[in-house]
N, C-alpha and C positions, 0 to 999 in steps of 0.2 A: 504494499499500499504506498509505502514511504518512496518505494521510486516512483509510482504514480504523479503524487505530490510535486517532486520533483524534478519531474519531466512538464507537469505544468507552467510549474515555476519558471523554467526555461523555455516554454513558446511564450508565455504572456508576456518575460522579457524582450525575447526578439520583435512580436506583434509592437507591443510600448515604442522599442527603439527604430522600429521601422517605422515609423510613421513619425517620426520627435521634428520639431520645430524649438530652431534656437533664433530666438530674439533678444538681444544685445542694443539695447537706447538709453539716451541719455532723456528723463525724466524734465521735460520742460513744457510751462505754456505760452505757446503764441497768440498773438492779438489777431484774432478775428475781421476787424476791420480794418486794417492794413492789407497793402496790394502785394500778390506774390506772382511771379511769375517763374515756370517750370523750365527745363533743359530735356533738353537728350542724354540718357545717362554714357558713361563711357563704360564702352564693353572690353571687359578684359579676356572672353572666352572666344573659344572659334565657332561660335552658333554666328554666323550674318545677323544683323539687326537687332540683337538680343538686346541692348543697350537701349534700343525706339520702344521697344515690347515692354520693358519694364519702366520707363516712364510713361508711356501712355496709358499704363493698367495705374502706376500712383496719381496722374491727370485725371483718371476717370473717378476714382477712389477718393481722391481729395475733393471732385464735385459735387458730391453729395452731402459734403458738408455745408454747402453755399459759402465757400469762400471764393474770393475774387482773384479769378490766377487766371493771368497770360499764359499761352502755350507759345512756348519759341522752339517745340517740337519740332524738326527739319525732316526732310525723307534719306534714304537712303544714302544719295548723291551728299548731302551736309555731310559725311562723317569721312570722306573719302578725300576731299580736299585740308582738312587737319592735317598741321603737320605735329604738336602736341598738345596734349589734354592741358599743359597750361595755356597752351592760344586759345584754346577752344575754351573754355573757362574765362576768360580775360573778353573774349568776345560775347558770351553771351551775359556777364555781367555788365559792360557796354549796352546790349540789346534791352538787357532788362529794366536797366535807368531809363533810357530814351522812351520806353514805355510809360515809364511811371511808377516801376515796380518799386516797393522797400524790399523785397527779399526775395532771392535766387534760392529757387528747390534743384538742385541737380541729383548725383548719383555714381553708382559703380556697380556695373555686376559681372561676379567672381565666375559667378555656375548658371548654367541653362540648355540642359540636356534632357537626356530622356538616355537610364540607365541602362546597358546590352543584358537580356535575357529576356527570360520569355515574357516577361509583364513588361516591360520598359519601363520601368517607376520612371517617375519625374524628378530630379533635382534641379533646387532652384537659389539662387544665393546673389544678395546685392542691400548696398546700401544705399543709403537717401542722407544730405550734406545739407542743410538750409541754412542760405549766406544771407546777413544783415545787409544791403547793399550801404548805407551810409558808414558805419565801422570797417568795411569787408572785412568780418570775424564769423568764421563759424558757430554759430547759435544753436545748432540744432547735429548731432551724429549720431545713426545709426543702421544698426547691422542685421541681417537678417536667413535664413537660410534654416530650410527646407526639403524633407522627402517624404514620399507618399508610395502609394502601394498603384500597380500598373492601373486604378479607373480613373484617373485621377489624372487631370490634362494640366502641365505645364503654367497655362494660361489661368486656372486654379489656384495652382500653390501661390504664384504672385502674387495673385488678388491677394489670397489670406496674411500672405508674409504683410502685403502693403499696409492691410487692415489694421494689423499690429503693431507695424514699426510706426504710422504715421503719429504724429505728438497731436497731444490736443492743443484743440485751439478754442478759445473763449473771446470771452467781450471784454 
């Protein structure tokens, strides 16, 4: 009987670990009445356009919070001419300021793929950074990672991470 309990415990621990999500963020409250701009996220993966995908998912999750947000997310051609992350970020800061934004939301994608195997489990990892454009300081930084069983898509995983990762907006 003890063998079955141990096997059951091992099985349950695999289930819990197999669907794990890790969120690491700085708890901060941001003003709802300010203007925000969102740029394409930087893609560190081998998956084409993962940064664009992640940024549009974060933009959609933010829009349901009634946040005044201006989209600076370009298409796939936008990233082809970029020489460095620093120059890209500087250009997005200038563009956000010219549109009257107080804050720039940007980020990085570290993983965006399906694991190989029978079920092709989705694995997603990305971070969100919010920059105060007046002081040019990072006021929020958070990263989330998740993997799931094969019945979920990368988009669903990314949306769940975004919902947990996005900071609280207050009046």
